[in-house]
Backbone as CSV, one residue per row, in Angstrom:
resi,resn,N_x,N_y,N_z,CA_x,CA_y,CA_z,C_x,C_y,C_z
1,MET,33.962,0.345,7.335,33.051,0.275,6.239,33.528,0.834,5.336
2,LEU,33.881,2.373,5.807,34.674,3.726,4.821,36.041,2.931,3.861
3,PHE,36.456,2.012,5.446,38.201,1.735,4.761,38.130,0.522,4.026
4,PHE,37.229,-0.660,3.966,36.863,-1.155,3.397,36.762,-0.992,1.823
5,PHE,35.663,0.024,1.414,35.369,1.030,0.148,36.136,1.274,-0.231
6,PHE,37.453,1.854,-0.073,38.421,2.390,-0.051,39.528,1.409,-0.803
7,ILE,39.479,0.533,-0.259,40.289,-0.738,-0.709,39.881,-0.975,-2.354
8,ILE,38.632,-1.281,-1.522,37.642,-1.805,-3.201,38.047,-0.955,-4.655
9,ALA,37.650,0.364,-3.712,37.751,1.567,-5.265,38.912,1.326,-5.772
10,LEU,40.510,1.461,-4.145,41.579,1.267,-5.426,42.377,0.408,-5.971
11,THR,41.536,-1.205,-5.593,41.770,-2.343,-6.114,41.260,-1.914,-7.684
12,ILE,39.855,-1.431,-7.395,39.607,-1.507,-8.986,39.877,0.013,-10.059
13,SER,40.361,1.119,-9.231,41.278,1.913,-10.208,42.993,1.630,-10.594
14,ILE,43.229,0.319,-9.501,44.776,0.152,-9.889,44.563,-1.172,-11.026
15,LEU,43.454,-1.632,-11.214,43.042,-3.080,-11.947,42.587,-2.372,-14.113
16,LEU,41.736,-1.351,-13.311,41.824,0.032,-14.277,43.214,0.270,-15.479
17,ALA,44.016,0.404,-14.510,45.020,1.779,-15.026,45.907,0.265,-15.982
18,MET,45.750,-1.328,-15.170,46.289,-2.180,-15.796,46.106,-2.016,-17.143
19,VAL,44.479,-2.390,-17.229,43.937,-2.544,-18.339,44.614,-1.926,-19.578
20,LEU,44.290,-0.180,-19.173,44.664,0.877,-20.078,46.526,0.645,-20.483
21,PHE,47.200,0.265,-19.650,48.457,1.031,-19.803,48.590,-0.492,-20.163
22,ALA,48.204,-1.883,-20.647,48.081,-2.700,-21.403,47.950,-2.501,-23.282
23,ALA,46.645,-1.972,-22.891,46.436,-1.515,-23.751,46.808,-0.712,-25.256
24,LEU,47.470,0.468,-24.280,47.949,1.685,-25.126,49.489,0.806,-25.534
25,ARG,50.325,0.376,-24.768,51.393,-0.465,-24.937,51.285,-0.656,-26.874
26,VAL,49.781,-1.748,-26.417,49.031,-2.316,-27.945,49.128,-1.379,-28.669
27,LEU,47.795,-0.180,-28.722,47.379,0.188,-29.465,47.369,1.736,-30.078
28,TRP,48.961,2.047,-29.368,49.282,3.392,-29.279,49.581,4.082,-30.668
29,LYS,49.989,3.186,-31.883,49.874,3.503,-32.966,48.893,4.028,-34.149
30,PRO,47.514,2.479,-33.729,46.795,3.201,-34.269,45.396,4.503,-33.708
31,ILE,46.288,4.971,-32.281,45.372,5.866,-31.785,45.892,6.979,-32.110
32,LEU,47.612,7.282,-32.292,47.756,8.092,-33.105,47.492,8.438,-34.363
33,ILE,47.136,7.583,-35.142,47.005,7.447,-36.682,45.518,7.880,-36.260
34,VAL,44.720,8.190,-35.968,43.254,7.898,-35.713,43.911,9.756,-35.390
35,ILE,44.159,10.199,-33.740,44.117,11.270,-34.058,44.579,12.140,-35.284
36,LEU,45.730,11.744,-35.672,46.312,12.561,-37.425,45.471,12.878,-37.899
37,VAL,44.637,12.065,-37.975,43.712,11.930,-39.717,42.766,13.045,-38.979
38,LEU,42.310,12.736,-37.470,40.986,13.879,-37.215,41.169,15.400,-37.354
39,TRP,42.261,15.371,-36.940,43.072,16.458,-37.270,43.429,17.192,-37.823
40,ALA,43.919,16.463,-38.820,44.090,16.504,-40.951,42.870,17.521,-41.018
41,ILE,41.674,16.616,-40.705,40.587,17.051,-41.681,40.422,17.908,-41.021
42,GLY,39.666,18.391,-39.427,39.826,19.278,-38.706,40.689,20.232,-39.623
43,TYR,42.061,20.509,-39.436,42.759,21.077,-40.462,42.163,22.069,-41.841
44,TYR,41.696,20.329,-42.262,41.502,21.318,-43.702,40.150,22.129,-43.784
45,LYS,39.401,21.276,-43.300,37.918,22.479,-43.261,38.114,23.469,-42.844
46,HIS,38.767,23.815,-41.220,38.785,25.226,-40.699,40.004,26.508,-42.029
47,GLU,41.092,25.661,-41.900,42.425,26.413,-42.597,42.052,26.432,-44.062
48,ILE,41.949,25.277,-45.248,41.823,25.402,-46.826,40.998,25.630,-47.038
49,ALA,39.623,24.692,-46.733,38.839,24.736,-47.373,37.811,26.416,-46.900
50,PRO,38.218,27.578,-46.448,37.406,28.602,-46.662,37.889,29.499,-47.266
51,HIS,39.188,28.939,-47.162,39.963,29.728,-48.579,38.637,29.861,-49.617
52,TYR,39.074,28.303,-50.191,39.011,28.156,-51.343,37.212,28.651,-52.208
53,HIS,36.887,28.444,-50.855,34.955,29.058,-50.767,34.996,30.250,-51.057
54,ASN,35.929,31.000,-49.914,35.740,32.323,-50.679,35.953,32.961,-51.463
55,ALA,37.186,32.057,-52.428,37.847,32.460,-54.277,36.282,32.155,-54.579
56,ALA,35.701,31.174,-54.901,34.476,30.762,-55.760,33.567,31.753,-55.933
57,THR,33.288,32.126,-54.194,32.102,33.208,-54.073,32.418,34.709,-55.022
58,GLU,33.399,35.149,-54.890,34.101,36.569,-55.324,34.338,36.085,-56.847
59,LEU,34.256,34.930,-57.674,33.982,34.796,-59.238,32.902,35.457,-59.320
């Protein structure tokens, strides 16, 4: 019974891995662009915007 369950789990995991690999092969560029855009927004908010905010409050 446990061995049977293990085989089912293994089959499902292999199928999921194949699907993910196929999706990544097609979608890696859009995913990369989204990650870069989110990183750029976070970088701007944490690194660039606070300096302008401090400069504005000092006036």
